[in-house]
C-alpha positions in Angstrom: 79.6 89.8 127.3 77.6 87.0 129.0 75.5 89.5 131.0 74.7 91.5 127.8 73.9 88.2 126.0 71.4 87.2 128.7 69.8 90.7 128.8 69.4 90.8 125.0 68.2 87.2 124.8 65.6 87.9 127.6 64.4 91.2 126.0 64.1 89.6 122.6 62.1 86.7 124.0 59.8 89.1 125.9 59.3 91.2 122.7 58.6 88.0 120.8 55.9 86.9 123.3 54.4 90.4 123.3 54.0 90.3 119.5 53.2 86.7 118.8 51.6 85.4 122.1 54.0 82.5 122.5 57.8 82.1 123.1 60.2 81.4 120.2 61.3 77.8 119.5 64.7 78.9 118.2 67.0 81.4 119.7 70.4 82.2 117.9 73.2 84.6 118.0 75.2 85.7 114.9 78.3 87.8 115.4 79.6 90.7 113.5 83.2 90.7 112.3 86.4 92.8 112.2 89.1 92.2 109.7 92.5 92.5 111.3 94.1 93.1 107.9 93.5 92.1 104.3 91.0 94.7 103.0 89.5 94.5 99.5 91.6 91.5 98.8 88.9 88.8 99.0 87.3 89.6 95.6 90.9 90.0 94.2 91.8 86.4 95.0 94.0 87.1 98.0 94.1 86.4 101.7 92.1 87.9 104.5 92.5 87.8 108.3 89.1 88.4 110.0 87.6 87.4 113.3 84.0 87.1 114.6 83.2 89.5 117.4 80.8 89.6 120.4 78.8 92.6 118.9 76.1 91.1 116.6 72.5 90.0 116.0 70.2 87.9 118.1 67.3 86.1 116.5 64.1 84.4 117.7 61.9 82.2 115.4 58.8 80.0 115.4 57.2 78.3 112.5 53.6 79.1 111.4 50.9 77.0 109.9 50.4 79.2 106.9 52.6 80.8 104.3 52.9 84.2 106.0 56.2 85.7 107.2 55.9 88.1 110.1 59.1 89.8 111.2 60.1 92.6 113.6 63.2 94.2 114.9 63.4 95.3 118.5 65.8 98.0 117.4 63.0 99.7 115.4 59.9 99.3 117.6 58.0 102.1 115.8 58.1 100.0 112.6 56.2 97.2 114.2 55.6 93.8 112.6 56.2 93.6 108.8 54.3 90.8 107.0 54.6 89.3 103.6 53.8 86.0 101.8 56.3 83.2 101.4 56.0 83.7 97.6 56.5 87.4 97.7 60.3 87.5 97.5 61.0 90.1 94.8 63.5 92.8 96.0 62.0 96.0 97.4 64.1 99.1 96.9 63.2 100.5 100.3 62.8 97.3 102.3 65.3 98.1 105.1 66.6 95.0 106.9 63.6 92.9 105.7 65.4 92.6 102.3 67.8 90.2 103.9 64.9 87.9 105.0 63.5 87.9 101.5 67.0 87.5 100.0 67.8 84.4 102.1 64.5 82.8 101.3 64.9 83.6 97.6 68.4 82.1 97.4 67.3 79.0 99.4 64.5 78.6 96.8 66.9 79.1 93.9 69.2 76.4 95.4 66.3 73.9 95.6 65.6 73.9 99.3 62.0 73.6 100.4 60.7 76.2 102.8 56.9 75.6 102.6 55.6 77.2 105.8 55.7 80.7 107.1 57.4 81.8 110.3 57.5 84.5 112.9 60.9 86.1 113.3 62.2 88.7 115.7 65.7 90.2 115.9 67.7 92.6 118.1 71.2 93.7 117.6 73.9 95.6 119.5 75.8 96.5 116.4 75.7 100.2 115.4 74.1 100.9 112.0 76.5 101.5 109.1 79.4 100.4 111.4 81.4 98.4 108.8 81.2 95.4 111.2 79.1 93.5 108.7 75.6 93.6 110.1 74.3 92.4 106.8 76.4 89.2 106.7 75.5 88.7 110.4 71.9 88.8 109.6 72.2 86.5 106.5 74.0 83.8 108.5 71.5 84.2 111.4 68.5 83.7 109.1 70.2 80.9 107.1 71.1 78.9 110.2 67.7 79.4 111.9 65.8 78.2 108.8 68.3 75.4 108.3 67.4 74.2 111.8 63.7 74.9 111.7 63.1 73.1 108.4 65.8 70.4 108.9 67.4 71.4 105.6 70.8 69.8 106.5 72.8 72.5 104.7 76.5 72.5 105.3 77.9 75.6 107.0 80.1 76.5 104.0 77.0 76.3 101.8 75.2 78.7 104.1 78.2 81.0 103.9 78.1 80.9 100.1 74.4 81.5 100.2 74.9 84.6 102.3 77.3 85.9 99.7 74.8 85.1 96.9 72.2 87.3 98.7 74.7 90.2 98.4 75.9 89.5 94.9 72.8 88.1 93.1 69.8 89.4 95.0 71.1 92.8 96.1 73.6 93.5 93.3 76.6 94.3 95.6 79.7 92.5 94.3 81.3 91.6 97.6 83.7 88.8 98.4 83.1 86.0 100.8 85.2 87.2 103.8 82.3 88.6 105.9 80.1 85.5 105.7 83.1 83.2 106.2 84.3 84.9 109.3 80.8 85.0 110.8 80.2 81.3 109.9 83.5 79.8 110.9 84.7 82.1 113.7 86.1 80.6 116.9 86.6 82.0 120.4 89.9 84.0 120.6 90.9 82.9 117.1 91.4 84.9 113.9 90.9 83.2 110.5 93.7 83.3 107.9 91.7 82.5 104.8 92.8 81.9 101.2 89.7 83.0 99.3 90.8 81.0 96.2 90.9 77.6 97.8 88.8 78.3 101.0 91.7 76.8 102.9 91.9 78.5 106.3 93.9 78.4 109.5 92.7 79.4 112.9 95.4 81.7 114.5 95.3 82.6 118.2 94.4 86.3 118.5 96.6 87.0 121.5 97.5 90.6 122.1 99.1 90.3 125.6 99.1 93.6 127.3 97.2 95.3 124.5 93.5 95.7 123.7 92.0 95.7 120.2 89.6 98.7 120.3 87.0 99.2 117.6 86.3 102.8 116.7 83.1 103.5 114.8 82.7 106.7 112.8 78.9 106.8 113.0 78.9 108.2 109.5 75.7 107.5 107.6 76.3 105.3 104.6 74.9 102.6 102.5 77.4 100.2 101.1 75.3 99.5 98.0 75.4 103.2 97.2 79.1 103.6 97.8 81.9 103.2 95.3 82.5 99.5 96.2 81.4 98.1 92.8 83.5 100.8 91.1 86.7 99.6 92.9 85.9 96.0 91.8 85.6 97.2 88.2 88.9 98.9 88.5 90.8 95.9 89.8 89.2 93.7 87.2 90.4 96.0 84.5 93.9 95.9 86.0 93.9 92.1 85.9 92.8 92.1 82.3 95.6 94.4 81.3 98.2 92.4 83.3 97.0 89.2 81.5 98.3 90.7 78.3 101.8 90.1 79.6 101.0 87.3 82.1 98.4 85.2 80.3 98.2 82.5 83.0 97.4 85.1 85.8 94.0 84.2 87.3 93.9 86.9 90.0 95.8 89.8 91.5 96.2 87.7 94.6 98.6 85.4 92.8 101.2 88.2 92.5 103.8 89.3 95.0 104.8 93.0 95.0 108.1 92.5 93.2 106.4 90.7 90.3 103.7 93.3 90.1 106.2 96.1 89.9 108.0 94.3 87.1 104.9 94.1 84.9 102.9 97.1 86.1 103.5 99.1 82.9 100.9 96.9 81.3 98.3 98.9 83.3 97.6 102.0 81.2 95.6 104.2 83.7 97.4 105.6 86.7 94.3 105.3 89.0 93.7 101.7 88.0 97.5 101.1 88.7 97.1 102.4 92.2 94.0 100.2 92.8 95.9 97.1 91.7 99.0 98.0 93.8 96.8 98.1 96.9 95.3 94.7 96.2 98.7 93.1 95.7 100.5 94.9 98.5 97.7 94.3 101.0 97.7 90.6 100.2 101.4 90.5 100.9 101.0 92.4 104.1 98.3 90.0 105.3 100.5 87.0 104.9 103.4 88.8 106.8 101.0 90.1 109.5 99.7 86.6 110.1 103.2 85.3 110.7 104.0 88.3 112.9 100.9 87.5 115.1 101.8 83.9 115.3 105.3 84.9 116.5 103.8 87.4 119.0 105.6 90.2 117.3 103.0 92.9 118.0 105.3 95.8 117.0 105.6 94.4 113.5 101.9 93.5 113.4 101.1 97.1 114.4 103.4 98.5 111.7 101.6 96.5 109.1 98.2 97.8 110.3 99.5 101.3 109.7 100.8 100.5 106.3 97.5 98.9 105.4 95.6 102.1 106.3 98.0 104.2 104.3 97.5 102.0 101.2 93.7 102.1 101.6 93.8 105.9 102.0 96.3 106.7 99.2 96.0 103.9 96.6 92.5 102.5 97.1 90.9 105.7 98.3 88.2 104.2 100.5 88.9 105.8 103.8 87.6 109.4 103.8 87.8 112.2 106.4 86.1 110.3 109.2 88.3 107.2 109.1 91.4 109.2 108.5 90.6 111.4 111.5 90.2 108.3 113.7 93.5 106.8 112.4 95.4 110.0 112.9 94.0 110.6 116.4 94.7 107.0 117.4 98.3 107.2 116.3 98.9 110.3 118.4 98.1 108.4 121.6 101.0 107.0 123.7 101.9 103.4 123.2 99.6 102.6 120.3 101.2 100.0 118.1 99.0 100.5 115.1 95.6 101.3 113.7 93.7 101.0 110.4 90.2 101.1 108.9 88.4 97.8 108.9 85.7 96.7 106.5 84.8 98.2 103.1 85.5 101.8 104.1 83.5 104.9 103.1 82.8 105.4 106.8 82.3 102.5 109.1 84.9 101.5 111.6 88.6 101.3 112.4 90.6 99.3 114.9 93.6 100.2 117.1 96.0 98.1 119.1 96.2 100.0 122.4 97.9 99.3 125.8 95.3 97.8 128.1 96.5 100.1 130.9 95.7 103.3 128.9 92.6 102.1 127.0 90.3 104.5 128.9 92.5 107.5 128.2 92.7 106.4 124.6 89.0 106.3 124.2 88.6 109.7 125.9 91.3 111.4 123.9 90.5 110.0 120.5 86.8 110.7 121.1 87.5 114.4 121.9 89.7 114.8 118.8 87.2 113.2 116.5 84.3 115.3 117.9 86.3 118.5 117.5 87.2 117.6 113.9 84.0 115.9 112.6 81.3 117.6 114.7 79.6 114.5 116.0 80.9 111.6 118.3 82.5 108.4 117.5 81.7 105.1 119.3 84.2 102.7 120.9 84.0 99.0 121.7 86.4 96.4 123.0 86.7 93.6 120.6 86.0 90.2 122.2 86.6 87.5 119.6 83.9 84.8 119.7 82.6 81.7 117.9 80.5 81.9 114.8 76.7 81.8 114.4 75.1 79.4 116.8 72.0 78.5 118.8 71.9 80.1 122.3 
């Protein structure tokens, strides 16, 4: 990872100098994230168990003496430098990654922070597009922290995390929870984060897998989360909560229920589809709590079983997996010694993870890759998940 970091840092600085005739004053790295377990629970008031990973986004920034914003991505060299004025922050429907720059600036302004000069910004990432590894939150935290430093705004890390979520919710209209930004902001090396999204209380848990590797499997399916059924799922679980509140008036979120209590009162939910959505939210929260305890106890067999149960629930009750993710899951579970696998992230494409014996990791990647290519018609990508600290200056 250190060699790759040096290469990307050097290539970004070289690209920056080429475009702006001077080196950047600020160089930062912002990780992506995986979620070990606890999917679609964050906006339902439950627990999540994510970790920051070494695949992410690098940024270079220098302040200007005018109010112009000039940005480029080394991943899209043909696009060149995109320029806009500091006051030109209205959303553009087809603004690509630049919408996150505008969005962070807009939310900073809404919060009362003063950004009164323009800047030059360059980025490069090693995260595949539409991977479900949260490239958007990685970029939001990257921009937020770089502007925090450059303009000496003295914004607390939790407030930058919340600002990133506001970019998604208020600026872009995607009703995501806070997990992605929190994991990227508060990640620590070789630690996963057990987070209660109601209270923001969290615990860092050693992510120690012994003789096993955590392998990320990316579908390479083209998808835009904003155009997916993400908001629809949120509407469905909110409806389930409202119906449950007719018999449990003090219930504030689905995350407050254990599965036994949910099953006792589930008849209050009138629609069978909405019932299944709620059952996933409740059961997944319970699995996340149990899985965290299993990892603490180094019970990787139990942990792997819970990963499998999570994927089944996301496939059957929440219906957010799809052919590509199910093919990766099925292929992974056919491989010798694999303890568990599951989709990670919002779904509808994106990525999955698998807990694989380190000694057979190469065979696993070869075999799963061949099965996926034969079934889907194009290749998957595979990455070893190195768990790292959150967004920071290089």
